N, C-alpha and C positions, 0 to 999 in steps of 0.2 A: 463510581466516578461519572458523572455527567460530562458530554461532548465536550463544553467547553475547559471544563477543568483538565481533561486529555489532552487538546490542542496547547494550552498554558504548560503543561508539562512536558509534552514533545518540544514547542518552543526552545523551553529555557534549556532542556538537554540537547537541542540541537545546536542553540547558541554556545555552548561548553563545548562542544564536541560534535562538527557537520557528519560524523562517520558513526552516529549514536546508530546503534543496531536498532531493527525494526521490533513491535510489539511480537510476543511469541506467538506463533501460529498453532500449537498443539490445544486440545480441547477435548471434553469427555461428555459436556451435556450441550444441550441447546441455547442455553441461557451464558456459556462458556464461550459458542461461538458468537452469540451476538454481542459480547462484550469483546471479542476477537476483530469482531469486522468493525467496530465503533472505532476502535484505537487504531485500527488500521487507516480509516479516514482521517482521523485525528492527525495521525502521524503524517498523511498525504497532505492536509491542510496546512500543518506546522512548516514543511519543508515549503509549499508555497508561499506562506505570510513571509516567510525568509528571503525568499527568493532564490533559493538553492535550486528548483526548476520551475520552470513555468508548465501553466495549463496544459500546454499541448506535449510537452514531453513527461508528463504525470500521465496524460492519457496513454501516449505510448508506451509507458513502461509497464501501466497496469492493463492493456490490453492483452486479450488471447490471440489475435491474429494481428500479424504485423505485415505490413508490406516491404520491407527488407527480408530479402531470403535469408540473411544469416540468424534471422529471428524466428523464422517462421515455422520453427521444430514444435512450438507448443503446441498446433494441432495438427496432426500427421494422420492421413487417409481416414480421414473422418467418416465418410459414406459409408467404410466397412465396419464401423460398429452401430450403426443405426439399424 
C-alpha cells in the first residue's frame, strides 16, 4: 500500500466514523515497523485533511514532551537513564 492509498483509506474510514481506531502498533520485522510508521503518518494526514485536528494539535498529540504538566509524564527523569 502506498502512502496516498493509505491516506485515502483512512479518510474514508474517518468520514464514516471519526472515532475509527488507529493502525496497529504491533510488528515483528523492520518492514512491518516501516509500514506501521507510514500508516501512522497517513492516519494523521487524513485527520488533518478532514479538519478533525489542526496541525498544532497533531504536533501536541504526537510530541514526546509536553508543556502541559498533566501530559508531561511521557518522559520522566530522563537524565537518570543516560
